[in-house]
Residue frames as a rotation matrix with the C-alpha (Angstrom) as fourth column:
MET 1
-0.260 0.966 0.000 -30.74
-0.901 -0.242 0.360 -39.78
0.347 0.094 0.933 21.20
LEU 2
-0.954 0.002 0.301 -32.37
-0.153 0.858 -0.491 -42.41
-0.259 -0.514 -0.818 23.38
PHE 3
-0.136 0.962 -0.236 -35.56
-0.953 -0.062 0.298 -44.25
0.272 0.265 0.925 22.62
TRP 4
-0.344 0.135 0.929 -37.39
-0.434 0.854 -0.285 -47.44
-0.832 -0.502 -0.236 23.46
ILE 5
-0.879 0.225 -0.420 -38.25
-0.275 0.480 0.833 -50.14
0.389 0.848 -0.360 21.02
ARG 6
-0.013 1.000 0.009 -41.83
-0.618 -0.015 0.786 -51.35
0.786 0.005 0.619 21.20
GLU 7
0.229 0.075 -0.971 -40.98
0.428 0.888 0.169 -54.29
0.874 -0.454 0.171 23.50
GLU 8
-0.779 -0.547 -0.306 -39.39
0.530 -0.315 -0.788 -51.95
0.334 -0.776 0.535 26.05
TYR 9
-0.698 0.598 0.394 -42.42
-0.606 -0.786 0.120 -49.69
0.381 -0.156 0.911 26.03
ILE 10
0.192 0.820 -0.539 -44.74
-0.299 0.572 0.764 -52.69
0.935 0.014 0.356 26.46
ARG 11
-0.264 -0.352 -0.898 -42.84
0.711 0.559 -0.428 -53.75
0.652 -0.751 0.103 29.60
LEU 12
-0.997 -0.080 -0.016 -43.36
0.072 -0.770 -0.634 -50.30
0.038 -0.633 0.773 31.15
PHE 13
-0.440 0.897 -0.035 -46.96
-0.663 -0.299 0.686 -50.21
0.605 0.325 0.727 29.92
GLU 14
0.113 0.476 -0.872 -47.73
0.196 0.850 0.490 -53.50
0.974 -0.226 0.003 31.68
ALA 15
-0.585 -0.422 -0.693 -46.19
0.745 0.057 -0.664 -52.25
0.320 -0.905 0.282 34.94
MET 16
-0.986 0.166 -0.019 -48.42
-0.151 -0.933 -0.327 -49.13
-0.073 -0.320 0.945 34.90
MET 17
-0.579 0.807 -0.112 -51.75
0.160 0.247 0.956 -50.77
0.799 0.536 -0.273 34.15
ASP 18
-0.018 0.582 -0.813 -52.86
0.958 0.244 0.154 -50.42
0.287 -0.776 -0.562 37.78
LYS 19
-0.388 -0.125 -0.913 -52.30
0.472 -0.878 -0.080 -46.63
-0.792 -0.462 0.399 37.71
PRO 20
0.360 0.643 0.676 -54.85
0.876 0.017 -0.482 -45.28
-0.321 0.766 -0.557 35.20
LEU 21
0.883 -0.017 -0.470 -53.64
-0.076 -0.991 -0.107 -41.68
-0.464 0.130 -0.876 35.18
SER 22
-0.047 -0.991 -0.128 -50.03
-0.555 -0.081 0.828 -42.68
-0.831 0.110 -0.546 34.48
PHE 23
-0.307 -0.023 0.951 -50.97
0.481 0.859 0.176 -45.52
-0.821 0.512 -0.253 32.17
TYR 24
0.579 0.641 0.504 -53.10
0.757 -0.194 -0.624 -43.37
-0.302 0.743 -0.597 29.86
ALA 25
0.742 -0.398 -0.539 -50.64
-0.374 -0.914 0.161 -40.48
-0.556 0.082 -0.827 29.93
PHE 26
-0.317 -0.934 0.166 -47.82
-0.385 0.287 0.877 -42.75
-0.867 0.214 -0.451 28.77
GLU 27
-0.034 0.390 0.920 -50.08
0.734 0.635 -0.241 -44.34
-0.678 0.667 -0.308 26.15
VAL 28
0.915 0.402 -0.021 -50.73
0.297 -0.710 -0.639 -40.92
-0.272 0.579 -0.769 24.58
LEU 29
0.415 -0.836 -0.359 -47.05
-0.621 -0.549 0.560 -39.95
-0.665 -0.010 -0.747 24.78
TYR 30
-0.455 -0.678 0.577 -45.89
-0.091 0.681 0.727 -43.16
-0.886 0.279 -0.371 23.10
TRP 31
-0.201 0.443 0.874 -48.62
0.813 0.573 -0.103 -43.74
-0.546 0.689 -0.476 20.50
CYS 32
0.814 0.548 0.190 -49.13
0.564 -0.670 -0.482 -40.07
-0.137 0.500 -0.855 19.50
GLY 33
-0.066 -0.959 0.276 -45.62
0.965 -0.132 -0.228 -38.64
0.255 0.251 0.934 19.93
VAL 34
0.688 0.371 0.624 -46.81
0.240 -0.927 0.287 -35.45
0.685 -0.047 -0.727 21.62
ARG 35
-0.466 -0.815 0.343 -44.65
-0.026 -0.375 -0.927 -33.29
0.884 -0.441 0.153 23.86
GLU 36
-0.690 0.137 -0.711 -45.16
0.710 0.317 -0.628 -33.34
0.139 -0.939 -0.316 27.65
GLY 37
-0.840 0.340 -0.423 -46.79
-0.098 -0.862 -0.497 -29.91
-0.534 -0.376 0.758 27.76
GLU 38
-0.594 0.636 -0.492 -49.12
-0.691 -0.091 0.717 -30.84
0.412 0.766 0.494 24.90
LEU 39
-0.492 0.379 -0.784 -50.20
0.396 0.899 0.186 -34.00
0.775 -0.219 -0.592 26.74
LEU 40
-0.712 0.121 -0.691 -50.81
0.685 -0.096 -0.722 -32.10
-0.154 -0.988 -0.014 29.98
ALA 41
-0.806 0.432 -0.406 -53.01
-0.422 -0.899 -0.118 -29.54
-0.415 0.076 0.906 28.20
LEU 42
-0.847 0.471 -0.246 -55.31
0.018 0.489 0.872 -32.13
0.532 0.734 -0.422 26.57
THR 43
-0.559 0.783 0.273 -59.04
-0.637 -0.194 -0.746 -31.90
-0.531 -0.591 0.607 27.25
PRO 44
-0.280 0.518 0.808 -61.87
0.385 0.832 -0.400 -34.25
-0.880 0.199 -0.432 26.21
SER 45
0.696 0.614 -0.372 -62.88
-0.049 -0.477 -0.878 -31.72
-0.717 0.629 -0.302 23.53
ASP 46
-0.064 -0.807 -0.588 -59.53
-0.851 -0.264 0.454 -32.27
-0.521 0.529 -0.670 21.77
PHE 47
-0.820 -0.252 0.514 -60.57
-0.071 0.936 0.345 -35.79
-0.568 0.246 -0.786 20.79
ASP 48
0.075 0.818 -0.571 -62.77
-0.990 -0.007 -0.139 -36.87
-0.118 0.576 0.809 17.90
PHE 49
-0.388 -0.263 0.883 -63.28
-0.426 0.901 0.082 -40.56
-0.817 -0.345 -0.461 18.52
GLU 50
0.691 0.644 0.329 -65.33
0.048 0.413 -0.909 -41.08
-0.721 0.644 0.254 15.36
LYS 51
0.870 -0.426 -0.247 -62.50
-0.384 -0.272 -0.882 -39.72
0.309 0.863 -0.400 13.20
ARG 52
0.750 -0.595 -0.289 -59.90
0.662 0.658 0.359 -41.27
-0.023 -0.461 0.887 15.58
THR 53
0.051 -0.728 0.684 -58.02
0.469 -0.587 -0.660 -37.97
0.882 0.355 0.311 15.98
VAL 54
0.384 -0.026 -0.923 -56.59
0.839 -0.408 0.361 -35.74
-0.386 -0.913 -0.135 18.66
THR 55
0.638 -0.123 0.760 -56.08
0.373 -0.815 -0.444 -32.02
0.674 0.567 -0.474 18.02
ILE 56
-0.001 -0.727 -0.687 -52.91
0.976 -0.151 0.158 -30.49
-0.219 -0.670 0.710 19.43
ASN 57
0.235 0.159 0.959 -53.40
0.549 -0.836 0.004 -26.74
0.802 0.526 -0.284 19.82
LYS 58
0.679 -0.035 0.733 -52.12
-0.529 -0.716 0.456 -25.85
0.509 -0.698 -0.504 23.29
SER 59
-0.103 -0.778 -0.620 -49.46
0.317 0.566 -0.762 -26.63
0.943 -0.275 0.188 25.86
TYR 60
0.909 0.405 -0.094 -49.39
0.176 -0.169 0.970 -26.69
0.377 -0.899 -0.225 29.67
GLN 61
-0.266 -0.963 0.046 -46.72
0.270 -0.120 -0.955 -25.11
0.925 -0.241 0.292 31.85
ARG 62
0.659 0.321 -0.681 -46.40
0.743 -0.133 0.656 -24.41
0.120 -0.938 -0.326 35.55
LEU 63
-0.254 -0.716 0.650 -45.03
0.517 -0.669 -0.534 -20.87
0.817 0.201 0.540 35.94
ASN 64
-0.775 -0.129 0.619 -44.70
-0.362 -0.712 -0.602 -19.05
0.518 -0.691 0.505 39.26
LYS 65
-0.911 0.383 0.155 -46.95
0.099 0.567 -0.818 -21.63
-0.401 -0.730 -0.554 40.96
GLN 66
-0.023 0.912 -0.410 -49.66
-0.633 -0.331 -0.700 -21.00
-0.774 0.244 0.585 38.35
ASP 67
-0.158 0.089 0.983 -51.07
0.627 0.778 0.030 -23.39
-0.763 0.621 -0.179 35.73
VAL 68
-0.106 0.036 -0.994 -50.61
-0.552 -0.833 0.029 -21.70
-0.827 0.551 0.108 32.36
ILE 69
0.302 0.233 0.924 -51.98
0.646 0.663 -0.378 -22.86
-0.701 0.711 0.049 29.01
THR 70
-0.129 -0.460 -0.878 -50.02
-0.448 -0.763 0.466 -21.48
-0.885 0.454 -0.108 26.04
THR 71
0.727 0.234 -0.645 -49.73
-0.686 0.232 -0.690 -22.15
-0.012 0.944 0.329 22.35
PRO 72
0.883 -0.426 0.196 -47.64
0.409 0.904 0.125 -25.17
-0.230 -0.030 0.973 21.33
LYS 73
0.154 -0.960 -0.234 -43.88
0.469 -0.137 0.872 -24.92
-0.869 -0.244 0.430 20.87
THR 74
-0.878 -0.447 -0.170 -43.99
0.039 -0.423 0.906 -24.13
-0.476 0.789 0.389 17.15
PRO 75
-0.245 0.824 -0.511 -46.73
-0.888 -0.403 -0.223 -23.18
-0.389 0.399 0.830 14.64
LYS 76
-0.284 0.102 -0.953 -46.40
-0.665 0.695 0.273 -26.62
0.690 0.712 -0.130 13.00
SER 77
-0.997 -0.063 -0.049 -47.06
-0.004 0.651 -0.759 -28.20
0.080 -0.757 -0.649 16.40
ASN 78
-0.246 0.969 -0.040 -50.70
-0.661 -0.198 -0.724 -27.17
-0.709 -0.151 0.689 15.91
CYS 79
-0.718 -0.074 -0.693 -51.84
-0.616 0.531 0.582 -30.37
0.325 0.844 -0.427 14.27
VAL 80
0.463 0.829 0.314 -54.36
-0.873 0.488 -0.003 -33.18
-0.155 -0.273 0.949 14.18
ILE 81
-0.657 -0.753 0.005 -52.93
-0.752 0.657 0.048 -36.63
-0.039 0.028 -0.999 14.92
GLN 82
0.263 0.675 -0.690 -54.52
-0.639 0.657 0.399 -39.86
0.723 0.336 0.604 13.80
MET 83
-0.296 -0.306 0.905 -54.83
-0.920 0.345 -0.184 -42.42
-0.256 -0.887 -0.383 16.61
PRO 84
-0.858 0.037 -0.512 -55.08
-0.148 0.937 0.316 -46.20
0.491 0.347 -0.799 16.50
GLN 85
0.072 0.995 -0.065 -58.53
-0.268 0.082 0.960 -47.58
0.961 -0.051 0.273 17.35
PHE 86
0.164 -0.008 -0.986 -57.34
0.766 0.631 0.122 -49.30
0.621 -0.776 0.110 20.54
LEU 87
-0.836 -0.496 -0.234 -56.06
0.537 -0.650 -0.538 -45.95
0.115 -0.575 0.810 21.88
CYS 88
-0.576 0.726 0.376 -59.41
-0.455 -0.667 0.591 -44.30
0.679 0.169 0.714 21.11
ASP 89
0.324 0.716 -0.619 -61.16
0.137 0.612 0.779 -47.09
0.936 -0.337 0.100 23.02
GLU 90
-0.216 -0.507 -0.834 -58.77
0.907 0.213 -0.364 -46.76
0.362 -0.835 0.414 25.97
LEU 91
-0.964 -0.238 0.120 -59.14
0.191 -0.932 -0.309 -42.98
0.185 -0.275 0.943 26.15
GLN 92
-0.198 0.962 0.189 -62.93
-0.400 -0.255 0.881 -43.14
0.895 0.099 0.435 25.98
ASP 93
0.380 0.270 -0.885 -62.83
0.580 0.676 0.455 -45.53
0.721 -0.686 0.100 28.94
TYR 94
-0.561 -0.692 -0.455 -60.42
0.804 -0.322 -0.501 -43.21
0.200 -0.646 0.737 30.78
ILE 95
-0.807 0.296 0.511 -62.61
-0.215 -0.953 0.213 -40.14
0.550 0.063 0.833 30.24
LYS 96
0.234 0.945 -0.229 -65.60
-0.112 0.260 0.959 -42.05
0.966 -0.198 0.167 31.65
GLN 97
0.162 -0.261 -0.952 -63.55
0.864 0.503 0.009 -42.75
0.477 -0.824 0.307 34.81
LEU 98
-0.806 -0.545 0.229 -62.79
0.399 -0.787 -0.470 -39.06
0.437 -0.288 0.852 35.41
TYR 99
-0.161 0.757 -0.633 -65.01
0.957 -0.036 -0.287 -37.59
-0.240 -0.652 -0.719 38.10
GLY 100
0.515 0.533 -0.672 -66.85
0.453 -0.834 -0.314 -34.43
-0.728 -0.143 -0.671 37.05
VAL 101
-0.597 -0.796 0.099 -64.73
0.494 -0.267 0.827 -33.89
-0.632 0.543 0.553 33.95
GLU 102
0.489 0.669 -0.560 -65.93
-0.070 -0.610 -0.789 -31.13
-0.869 0.426 -0.252 31.61
LEU 103
0.853 -0.124 0.508 -65.16
0.521 0.268 -0.810 -30.88
-0.036 0.956 0.293 27.90
ASP 104
0.584 -0.652 0.483 -62.55
-0.157 -0.674 -0.722 -28.21
0.796 0.346 -0.496 28.66
SER 105
0.828 -0.308 0.468 -61.07
-0.466 0.084 0.881 -29.87
-0.311 -0.948 -0.074 31.79
ARG 106
-0.133 -0.931 -0.339 -57.48
-0.960 0.206 -0.188 -31.05
0.245 0.300 -0.922 31.68
MET 107
0.725 0.420 -0.546 -57.54
-0.374 0.906 0.200 -34.83
0.579 0.060 0.813 31.38
PHE 108
0.267 -0.744 -0.613 -54.14
0.743 0.564 -0.361 -35.21
0.614 -0.359 0.703 33.02
PRO 109
0.794 0.133 0.593 -54.21
-0.164 -0.892 0.421 -32.78
0.585 -0.432 -0.687 35.98
ILE 110
0.676 -0.701 -0.226 -50.60
0.635 0.399 0.661 -33.51
-0.373 -0.591 0.716 36.89
ASN 111
0.737 -0.508 -0.445 -47.28
-0.581 -0.814 -0.032 -31.81
-0.346 0.282 -0.895 36.23
LYS 112
0.513 -0.601 -0.614 -44.07
-0.540 0.330 -0.774 -32.82
0.667 0.728 -0.156 34.51
SER 113
-0.476 -0.738 0.478 -42.35
-0.845 0.234 -0.480 -33.91
0.242 -0.632 -0.736 37.74
TYR 114
0.231 0.636 0.736 -45.17
-0.680 0.647 -0.345 -36.43
-0.695 -0.421 0.582 38.32
LEU 115
0.926 0.098 -0.365 -44.45
-0.359 0.536 -0.764 -37.98
0.121 0.838 0.532 34.91
HIS 116
0.062 -0.990 -0.130 -40.73
-0.673 0.054 -0.737 -38.11
0.737 0.133 -0.663 35.71
ARG 117
-0.390 -0.145 0.909 -41.36
-0.873 0.371 -0.316 -39.88
-0.292 -0.917 -0.272 39.04
GLU 118
0.613 0.690 0.385 -43.65
-0.488 0.713 -0.503 -42.39
-0.622 0.120 0.774 37.33
MET 119
0.711 -0.464 -0.529 -41.00
-0.438 0.296 -0.849 -43.03
0.551 0.835 0.007 34.67
ASP 120
-0.326 -0.868 0.375 -38.41
-0.852 0.097 -0.514 -43.59
0.410 -0.487 -0.771 37.42
CYS 121
-0.122 0.362 0.924 -40.66
-0.750 0.577 -0.325 -46.05
-0.650 -0.733 0.200 39.26
GLY 122
0.845 0.531 -0.061 -41.65
-0.420 0.590 -0.689 -47.91
-0.330 0.608 0.722 36.10
CYS 123
0.437 -0.771 -0.463 -38.07
-0.558 0.171 -0.812 -48.27
0.705 0.613 -0.356 34.92
LYS 124
-0.464 -0.600 0.652 -36.88
-0.881 0.233 -0.412 -49.42
0.095 -0.766 -0.636 38.33
GLN 125
0.151 0.655 0.741 -39.71
-0.654 0.628 -0.422 -51.97
-0.741 -0.421 0.523 38.53
THR 126
0.933 0.358 0.043 -39.23
-0.187 0.581 -0.792 -53.37
-0.309 0.731 0.608 35.00
GLY 127
0.145 -0.956 0.254 -35.49
0.392 0.291 0.872 -52.99
-0.908 -0.026 0.417 34.47
VAL 128
0.587 0.089 0.805 -36.15
0.799 -0.224 -0.558 -51.02
0.131 0.970 -0.203 31.26
LYS 129
-0.523 -0.852 0.011 -33.45
0.845 -0.520 -0.122 -48.39
0.110 -0.055 0.992 30.62
ARG 130
0.190 0.541 -0.819 -34.40
0.614 -0.717 -0.331 -44.92
-0.766 -0.440 -0.468 31.86
ILE 131
-0.489 -0.235 0.840 -35.05
0.806 -0.489 0.333 -42.45
0.332 0.840 0.429 29.09
ARG 132
-0.944 0.209 -0.257 -36.32
-0.083 -0.900 -0.429 -38.89
-0.321 -0.383 0.866 29.33
ILE 133
-0.012 0.996 0.091 -40.05
0.281 0.091 -0.955 -38.25
-0.960 0.014 -0.281 28.95
HIS 134
0.301 0.092 -0.949 -39.24
-0.728 -0.620 -0.291 -36.36
-0.615 0.779 -0.120 25.74
ASP 135
-0.739 -0.654 -0.161 -37.52
-0.617 0.561 0.552 -39.52
-0.270 0.507 -0.818 24.48
LEU 136
-0.279 0.737 0.616 -40.96
0.340 0.676 -0.654 -41.13
-0.898 0.027 -0.439 24.23
ARG 137
0.610 0.402 -0.683 -41.42
-0.427 -0.560 -0.710 -38.76
-0.668 0.725 -0.170 21.29
HIS 138
-0.266 -0.795 -0.545 -38.26
-0.956 0.143 0.257 -40.25
-0.126 0.589 -0.798 19.76
SER 139
-0.769 0.046 0.638 -39.62
-0.076 0.984 -0.163 -43.72
-0.635 -0.174 -0.753 20.55
HIS 140
0.320 0.947 0.039 -42.82
0.072 0.017 -0.997 -42.84
-0.945 0.322 -0.063 18.69
ILE 141
0.454 -0.216 -0.865 -40.85
-0.839 -0.431 -0.333 -41.68
-0.301 0.876 -0.376 15.66
SER 142
-0.695 -0.714 0.080 -38.79
-0.671 0.685 0.283 -44.88
-0.257 0.143 -0.956 15.76
LEU 143
-0.371 0.671 0.642 -42.07
0.203 0.733 -0.649 -46.83
-0.906 -0.110 -0.408 15.79
LEU 144
0.609 0.624 -0.489 -43.35
-0.291 -0.398 -0.870 -44.85
-0.737 0.673 -0.060 12.79
ILE 145
-0.046 -0.722 -0.690 -40.16
-0.991 -0.052 0.120 -45.52
-0.122 0.690 -0.714 10.85
ASP 146
-0.831 -0.237 0.502 -40.41
-0.280 0.960 -0.009 -49.21
-0.480 -0.148 -0.865 11.71
MET 147
0.006 0.936 0.351 -44.00
0.277 0.336 -0.900 -49.13
-0.961 0.103 -0.258 10.40
GLY 148
-0.237 -0.205 0.950 -42.78
0.946 0.175 0.274 -47.69
-0.223 0.963 0.153 7.08
PHE 149
0.799 0.483 -0.357 -43.61
0.421 -0.874 -0.242 -43.99
-0.429 0.044 -0.902 7.48
THR 150
0.267 -0.700 0.662 -41.54
0.740 -0.291 -0.606 -41.69
0.617 0.652 0.440 5.30
ALA 151
-0.655 -0.584 -0.479 -39.50
0.755 -0.539 -0.374 -38.86
-0.040 -0.607 0.794 6.80
LEU 152
-0.833 0.390 0.393 -41.97
-0.187 -0.867 0.463 -36.33
0.520 0.312 0.795 5.40
ALA 153
0.105 0.947 -0.302 -44.96
0.087 0.294 0.952 -38.22
0.991 -0.126 -0.052 6.86
PHE 154
0.216 -0.002 -0.976 -43.58
0.937 0.281 0.206 -38.47
0.274 -0.960 0.063 10.38
ALA 155
-0.851 -0.522 -0.061 -42.24
0.521 -0.824 -0.221 -34.88
0.065 -0.220 0.973 10.30
GLU 156
-0.535 0.745 0.399 -45.74
-0.280 -0.602 0.747 -33.68
0.797 0.288 0.531 9.49
ARG 157
0.282 0.685 -0.672 -47.30
0.398 0.554 0.732 -35.93
0.873 -0.473 -0.116 12.15
VAL 158
0.190 -0.271 -0.944 -45.10
0.982 0.050 0.184 -34.69
-0.003 -0.961 0.275 14.99
GLY 159
0.932 0.363 -0.013 -44.96
0.363 -0.932 -0.019 -31.06
-0.019 0.013 -1.000 13.84
HIS 160
-0.031 -0.990 -0.138 -41.29
0.836 -0.101 0.540 -30.67
-0.548 -0.099 0.831 12.98
GLU 161
0.673 0.232 -0.702 -40.65
0.007 -0.951 -0.308 -27.08
-0.740 0.202 -0.642 11.98
SER 162
0.230 -0.723 -0.651 -37.47
-0.932 -0.357 0.067 -27.85
-0.281 0.591 -0.756 10.03
ILE 163
0.843 0.001 -0.538 -36.33
-0.287 0.846 -0.449 -30.74
0.455 0.533 0.714 7.86
ASP 164
-0.200 -0.976 0.082 -33.00
-0.547 0.042 -0.836 -30.57
0.813 -0.212 -0.542 9.75
ILE 165
-0.227 0.206 0.952 -34.80
-0.932 0.239 -0.273 -31.87
-0.284 -0.949 0.138 12.85
THR 166
0.804 0.594 0.021 -36.26
-0.547 0.753 -0.367 -34.72
-0.233 0.284 0.930 10.81
TYR 167
0.525 -0.660 -0.538 -32.84
-0.361 0.400 -0.842 -35.67
0.771 0.637 -0.028 9.46
ARG 168
-0.243 -0.580 0.778 -31.64
-0.963 0.048 -0.266 -36.33
0.117 -0.813 -0.570 13.02
TYR 169
0.295 0.469 0.832 -33.58
-0.565 0.788 -0.244 -39.59
-0.770 -0.398 0.498 12.67
ALA 170
0.414 -0.117 -0.903 -31.91
-0.889 0.163 -0.428 -40.64
0.197 0.980 -0.037 9.39
HIS 171
-0.642 -0.766 -0.043 -29.87
-0.732 0.628 -0.265 -43.36
0.230 -0.139 -0.963 11.10
LEU 172
-0.426 0.555 0.715 -33.10
-0.410 0.586 -0.699 -45.15
-0.807 -0.591 -0.023 12.04
PHE 173
0.529 0.638 -0.559 -34.19
-0.778 0.100 -0.621 -45.67
-0.340 0.763 0.549 8.44
PRO 174
0.585 -0.311 0.749 -33.35
0.306 0.940 0.151 -49.00
-0.751 0.141 0.645 6.80
HIS 175
-0.090 -0.699 -0.710 -30.36
-0.694 -0.467 0.548 -48.80
-0.714 0.542 -0.443 4.48
PRO 176
0.467 0.283 -0.838 -30.26
-0.865 0.345 -0.366 -50.48
0.186 0.895 0.406 1.03
SER 177
-0.534 -0.747 -0.395 -27.77
-0.603 0.664 -0.442 -52.99
0.593 0.003 -0.805 2.46
GLY 178
-0.002 0.670 -0.743 -30.59
0.193 0.729 0.657 -54.25
0.981 -0.142 -0.131 4.67
GLY 179
-0.213 -0.121 -0.969 -29.53
0.957 0.173 -0.232 -53.00
0.196 -0.977 0.079 8.12
ASN 180
0.891 0.447 0.082 -30.22
0.407 -0.865 0.293 -49.85
0.202 -0.228 -0.953 10.08
GLY 181
0.842 -0.420 0.339 -27.75
-0.392 -0.907 -0.150 -46.99
0.371 -0.007 -0.929 10.60
């Protein structure tokens, strides 16, 4: 399992600041821990900036040259995620920049291969190790553990269907001896 520590993410983040679409997409992936398809299906109506939440209730796929919106991967993936205030502020600014966006318009009208190319470019530019886009989800969970979230709390936040999936992250939790895994 690969993931970035916060400092690695920040290096990529700084390299993407001049590309708003990519920048904000990676911000949501890292700070919310959503899956690629869930990110790509997000619309302005999914956000409640007063409550600082994003509702995950759909996923985007490209099938047979058609954009398809489906339900998320698992029933527990239907969830409401709390966001930090700075991310709410950033996303409100981003939505204002979108030309002619409707409440039900996709905020990130790109596909998964676009995200992969942007990850390749960002990693090459910064020297940060290349991880998969899905590994940003692992990076988010690592961040939550570092912030003191319990296994149950982060499992609920990211919509794990089974505790077995959550236990894959056990080595990231601090051990009584003081070190990690």
